[in-house]
N, C-alpha and C positions, 0 to 999 in steps of 0.2 A: 659880596664876599664878607664873611664874618670877620669880627675884629681879630680873632684868634688866627684865622687863616691869613689875614693881611700881615699880622705880626710875624708869623712863621715865614711867610714869603719874603719879607724884608730881611729876616735873619738869614734865610738861605741865599739871598743875593750876596751877602757879606761873606758867607761860608758855604759855597755850593757843595762841598763834599761832606757836610756835617750830618752824620748818621742820625743823631738824636733829632735834629730838625726835620730831616726827611721822614723819619718815623712819625714825628708829631704831625706833619702835613698829611701823611697817609691816614692817621687816626681820625683827623678832622674830616677829611673827605669821606671816609667810611661812616662816620657819625652822620653825615649829611645824606648818605645814601648813594654817593657817587662812587660806586665800587670799582669801576674801571680806572678812574683816576687814582683811587686809593692803591690799587695794585700796582700801578706805575710807580708811585712813591715808595711802596713797600720794596719793590724791586731795586729801586735806587738806594734805599737804605741798606738792603742786603748787600749790594755791590760795595757800599762804603764800609760796612762792617759785617762781614759774613758770619761772625759769631754771635750776633744779636738774635737769639732764639725767638723772641717775641714778634719780630718782623715776619718770620716765617709762620708763626702761629696765627697772627691776624690776617696775613695775606691768605692763608688757607681758609679762614672764615669767610673772607670776601668771595673766594673762588667757590666755596660751597654754597653760599647764598646765591651766586649767580648760576648754580646748577652744574658746576664743573667739579664734581666729587673726585674724579681721577686726578685732575690737576691739584686739588687740595691735598690729596694723599701724597703725591710726588713732592709738593712743597713741605709738607710735614716730615717726610723721610729725610729731605736735605736738611731741614732744621734740626731734626733729631741728631743726625750725624754731627752737625756743628755744635749743638749743645753739649753733646758727649765730649767732643774734642776740647771744648772750652771749660770742661768740668763744672758746667752750670746745672746743678742738681735740680733746682726748682723748674727751670725751663725744660730739662730732660723729662722730668715727671709729667708736666703738663702737656708737652707735645706728644709724649707717648700715650697719655690718656685720650687726647683728642684723636690721635691716629687709630687707637683701638675703637673708639666710637664709630669711626667712619668704616672700619673693616667689616 
């Protein structure tokens, strides 16, 4: 386990519902190529903070890399709805652009 993963795991033990920490763990697992585990942590981050658009964006990237383009599109659609509701213009733009790429 990398130092970063170990640090984030310790942080998560103290704050199990911390969306930022869950997102960080997902990013680390994705970076290491463990896409299945990354998706689990993205899902947990989304459950903890449904308005965090980048959790959807990066989860969709993992799904696409695993060959699940339809799942990626569904994830992006949910993320787009949340980003719009949260008035997050940057996330809205990036999620919409990625969704258009997959269309």
